[in-house]
C-alpha positions in Angstrom: 8.6 -17.0 3.5 12.1 -15.9 3.4 14.2 -12.9 2.1 14.6 -14.4 -1.3 11.0 -14.9 -2.0 10.3 -11.3 -0.8 13.0 -10.0 -2.8 11.4 -12.0 -5.9 8.0 -10.1 -4.8 9.5 -6.7 -5.2 11.3 -7.7 -8.6 8.1 -9.0 -10.0 6.3 -5.7 -8.7 8.9 -3.8 -10.7 8.4 -5.9 -13.8 4.7 -5.6 -13.7 5.2 -1.7 -13.4 7.9 -1.6 -16.2 5.5 -3.6 -18.4 2.3 -1.6 -17.7 0.6 -0.7 -21.0 -1.2 2.7 -21.6 -4.5 1.2 -21.4 -6.9 2.9 -19.0 -7.3 0.2 -16.5 -3.9 -1.1 -16.6 -2.9 0.5 -13.3 -5.5 -1.8 -11.8 -3.5 -4.8 -12.5 -0.2 -3.2 -10.9 -2.4 -2.3 -7.7 -4.0 -5.8 -7.6 -0.2 -7.4 -7.8 0.8 -5.0 -5.1 -2.2 -5.8 -3.0 -1.6 -9.5 -3.2 2.1 -9.3 -2.2 1.0 -7.0 0.7 -1.5 -9.8 1.9 0.9 -12.4 1.6 3.5 -10.6 3.7 0.9 -9.6 6.3 -0.5 -13.2 6.4 2.9 -14.6 7.2 3.2 -12.1 10.0 6.5 -11.2 8.9 6.0 -7.9 7.0 8.3 -5.7 9.2 11.0 -8.3 9.3 10.8 -8.7 5.5 10.8 -5.1 4.8 13.9 -4.5 7.0 15.8 -7.5 5.5 14.9 -6.2 1.9 16.1 -2.7 2.8 19.4 -4.1 4.2 19.8 -6.7 1.0 19.1 -4.0 -1.6 21.2 -1.4 0.2 18.4 1.3 -0.2 17.5 4.4 1.8 13.9 4.6 2.6 11.9 7.4 4.3 10.7 6.4 7.8 7.2 7.4 6.9 7.4 5.1 3.9 8.4 2.2 6.3 5.4 2.5 8.5 3.0 1.5 5.7 3.6 -1.9 3.9 1.6 -0.9 0.7 3.7 2.4 0.4 6.9 0.6 1.0 5.9 -1.9 -1.7 5.0 0.8 -4.2 8.3 2.7 -3.3 10.7 -0.2 -4.0 8.5 -1.8 -7.0 7.6 1.5 -8.8 10.3 4.0 -8.2 9.9 5.9 -11.3 6.2 7.0 -10.3 5.5 10.7 -9.0 5.7 10.6 -5.2 2.1 12.0 -5.3 0.6 8.9 -7.2 2.8 6.6 -4.9 1.0 7.9 -2.1 -2.5 7.9 -3.6 -2.0 4.2 -4.7 -0.8 3.1 -1.1 -3.8 5.1 0.4 -6.4 3.5 -2.1 -4.8 0.0 -1.3 -4.9 0.9 2.4 -8.6 1.8 2.1 -9.5 -1.6 0.4 -7.6 -3.5 3.2 -9.6 -1.5 5.8 -12.7 -2.6 4.2 -11.6 -6.2 4.0 -11.8 -6.3 0.1 -10.7 -9.8 -1.4 -7.8 -9.7 -3.7 -9.6 -11.0 -6.7 -12.2 -8.0 -6.2 -9.9 -5.1 -5.7 -10.5 -3.4 -9.1 -14.3 -3.6 -9.0 -14.1 -2.5 -5.5 -12.1 0.5 -6.2 -14.0 1.3 -9.5 -17.6 0.8 -7.6 -16.3 3.6 -4.9 -15.2 6.2 -7.4 -11.8 5.1 -8.4 -8.4 5.3 -6.9 -8.5 8.8 -6.2 -11.7 8.8 -4.3 -10.6 5.7 -2.5 -7.4 7.3 -1.5 -9.2 10.4 -0.2 -11.8 8.1 1.8 -8.7 6.5 3.5 -7.2 10.0 4.4 -10.5 11.1 5.8 -10.9 7.9 7.6 -7.6 8.1 9.2 -8.4 11.7 10.4 -11.6 10.6 11.7 -9.9 8.0 14.0 -7.1 10.5 15.1 -9.9 12.9 16.0 -11.9 10.6 18.0 -8.7 9.5 19.9 -7.8 13.1 20.8 -11.3 13.7 21.9 -11.2 10.7 24.1 -7.8 11.1 25.3 -8.5 14.8 26.6 -9.8 15.0 30.1 -13.3 16.5 30.6 -13.7 19.9 32.5 -16.1 20.3 35.2 
């Protein structure tokens, strides 16, 4: 995979977002496409390199917090007109699906069966907090 293919992926996400219908479940089509691109970048083991190359090539400024999460980065560049809250929610929902090893083809049913995008996003945030709490408790020395 090269930078031009990565750039095409971002442009495709942008085109899908721009052509999104107002149908109730249309957003799942967009999320599935972003999830597929994210998996492709991760599978190639070049996600960070591609991300950095796209930033340089497109000459865009991206918040360092956005760079840390691939799905958020793809949403940020592919769907710049979305509200920040929605970009974060969508990225967290996709990260939740990835953490549960959801297959690409079953993303929409996976998210719907677990309460929808918002609930999956909330579950991912809770899951992250739980892991951080466990690390904090394990890292602290015990008192005698």
